[in-house]
C-alpha positions in Angstrom: 170.2 46.7 110.6 172.1 47.5 107.4 171.7 51.0 105.8 169.8 49.4 102.8 167.3 47.9 105.2 166.9 51.1 107.2 166.4 53.0 103.9 163.7 50.5 102.8 161.9 50.7 106.1 161.9 54.5 105.7 160.7 54.7 102.1 159.2 51.4 100.8 155.6 50.4 101.3 154.9 47.0 99.8 156.1 43.9 101.6 155.2 40.3 102.0 154.6 38.8 105.4 154.7 35.1 106.3 152.5 34.1 109.2 151.8 30.7 110.8 148.2 29.6 110.3 146.3 29.5 113.5 144.3 26.4 112.5 146.8 24.6 110.2 150.1 25.5 111.6 151.3 26.0 108.0 153.2 29.1 106.8 151.1 31.6 104.9 152.6 34.4 102.8 150.8 37.4 101.5 151.6 40.8 100.0 150.6 43.8 102.1 151.5 47.4 102.8 153.3 48.6 105.9 153.3 52.1 107.3 155.9 54.1 109.3 154.3 56.5 111.8 156.3 58.3 114.5 159.3 56.1 113.7 157.4 52.9 114.3 156.3 50.2 111.8 152.6 49.2 111.5 150.5 46.9 109.4 146.8 47.4 108.9 144.1 46.5 106.4 140.7 47.3 105.2 137.8 46.8 107.7 136.7 43.3 108.3 138.1 39.9 109.5 141.5 39.2 108.0 143.2 35.8 108.2 146.7 37.4 108.5 145.6 39.3 111.5 144.0 36.3 113.2 147.1 34.3 112.5 149.3 37.0 114.1 147.1 37.2 117.2 147.4 33.5 117.6 151.1 33.3 116.6 152.7 36.8 116.9 156.1 35.8 115.5 156.3 36.2 111.7 158.6 37.1 108.8 158.6 40.6 107.3 159.9 40.3 103.7 161.3 43.5 102.2 161.1 43.3 98.4 161.1 46.8 96.8 164.4 48.7 97.1 166.2 45.8 98.9 165.5 42.2 99.6 165.6 41.0 103.2 163.7 38.6 105.5 163.4 40.1 108.9 162.2 38.1 112.0 159.4 40.2 113.6 156.8 40.1 116.3 153.2 41.5 116.0 151.5 43.4 118.8 147.8 44.3 118.3 147.0 48.0 118.8 143.7 48.9 120.4 141.7 51.8 121.9 142.6 55.5 121.5 146.0 54.8 120.2 144.5 52.6 117.4 142.2 55.4 116.4 145.0 57.9 116.3 147.3 55.7 114.3 144.6 54.7 111.7 143.9 58.4 111.1 147.6 59.0 110.6 148.0 56.1 108.3 145.0 57.2 106.2 146.4 60.7 106.0 149.8 59.4 104.9 148.5 57.9 101.7 148.3 60.7 99.1 145.1 60.9 97.1 143.6 57.9 98.9 140.0 57.5 99.8 140.8 54.6 102.1 138.6 54.1 105.1 140.1 52.7 108.2 137.6 51.9 110.9 138.9 51.7 114.5 136.2 49.1 115.3 136.9 46.7 112.4 140.3 47.5 110.8 143.1 45.3 112.0 146.3 47.1 113.3 149.5 45.6 114.5 152.8 47.2 115.6 155.8 45.4 114.3 158.9 44.9 116.4 162.1 43.1 115.5 162.9 39.8 117.0 166.3 39.6 118.8 
């Protein structure tokens, strides 16, 4: 990865992701926040069913689009996080957002870890 991409992954928050629709097979692009916890990249959302999450469970390969301090389209893979690790990470993510009253529920908030495709 280039230094500008590494810098963006360390400091940016808003990205787009393009997933493949689990029913349609069509590309779907949305804006979302990502979080860096313990040197790893995660994507979560507010509690409830989320199409992006269902798409990633069905088709884990996706595109991670950097768009704040640099622009880059990164091939990525999603791995759902569950159990005690999910609980720990959601608490860390909520704590990392200054002044936020965000509620992330381990039972109903989606959470994926992002890894980079080879």
